[in-house]
C-alpha positions in Angstrom: 60.0 29.0 -34.7 56.4 27.8 -35.5 54.1 27.7 -32.5 50.9 25.6 -32.7 48.2 25.1 -30.3 48.4 21.9 -28.2 45.7 20.0 -30.0 47.1 21.1 -33.5 50.7 19.7 -32.3 49.3 16.3 -31.3 47.4 16.1 -34.7 50.3 17.2 -36.6 52.7 14.8 -34.6 50.5 11.9 -35.5 51.0 12.6 -39.0 54.7 13.4 -38.7 55.9 10.2 -36.9 54.9 7.5 -39.3 57.9 5.2 -38.0 60.6 7.3 -36.2 63.9 6.3 -36.5 63.2 4.1 -39.5 64.4 4.6 -42.8 61.1 3.1 -44.4 58.0 5.3 -43.9 55.1 3.2 -43.3 51.7 4.1 -42.8 50.5 3.8 -39.3 47.3 2.5 -38.0 44.7 4.6 -36.2 45.9 2.9 -32.8 49.5 3.5 -33.7 48.9 7.1 -34.4 46.8 7.5 -31.1 49.8 6.1 -29.1 52.3 8.2 -31.0 50.1 11.3 -30.2 49.9 10.1 -26.4 53.3 9.1 -25.7 55.4 11.4 -28.0 53.7 14.9 -28.1 55.8 16.2 -25.4 58.9 15.0 -26.7 58.0 16.6 -30.2 57.4 19.9 -28.4 60.6 19.6 -26.3 63.1 18.5 -28.9 61.7 18.7 -32.5 59.4 21.7 -32.7 61.8 23.7 -34.8 60.6 21.4 -37.6 57.5 21.5 -39.4 55.2 18.8 -38.2 55.0 16.1 -41.0 58.3 16.8 -42.4 61.0 14.3 -42.9 63.0 16.4 -40.6 60.9 15.7 -37.7 61.6 12.0 -38.2 65.2 12.6 -38.4 65.0 14.8 -35.4 63.5 11.9 -33.4 66.3 9.5 -34.5 69.1 11.6 -34.0 67.8 12.4 -30.3 66.6 9.1 -29.5 68.6 9.0 -26.2 66.9 12.1 -25.1 63.4 10.7 -25.7 61.0 9.9 -22.8 60.9 6.3 -22.0 57.3 6.0 -22.9 57.7 7.6 -26.5 61.0 5.5 -27.0 59.0 2.4 -26.2 56.1 3.3 -28.4 58.5 3.9 -31.3 60.4 0.6 -30.7 57.1 -1.2 -30.7 56.2 -0.1 -34.1 59.6 0.5 -35.6 60.3 -1.7 -38.8 64.0 -2.4 -39.4 65.1 -1.8 -42.9 65.6 -4.8 -44.8 69.1 -5.5 -45.9 70.0 -4.9 -49.5 70.7 -8.0 -51.5 74.0 -8.2 -53.3 73.9 -9.5 -56.7 
């Protein structure tokens, strides 16, 4: 398992979680990244640190373990989550 210094984890997490749980990867603003770092670093360390920060697996891990996220992290993710647009049938 990859071990990173807390500061490295926080930086990597900000890059990793663009919009966790969302199917669409959306570039987050600096404010969003700061909130993800502040609210979700411990959740990353506790639940998903087996995956390289910045990988699609981290986002998948957060989505799969959503029920286990801290209330603060879950609220931050929900705040910035963008629902996928339904596909139009032709």
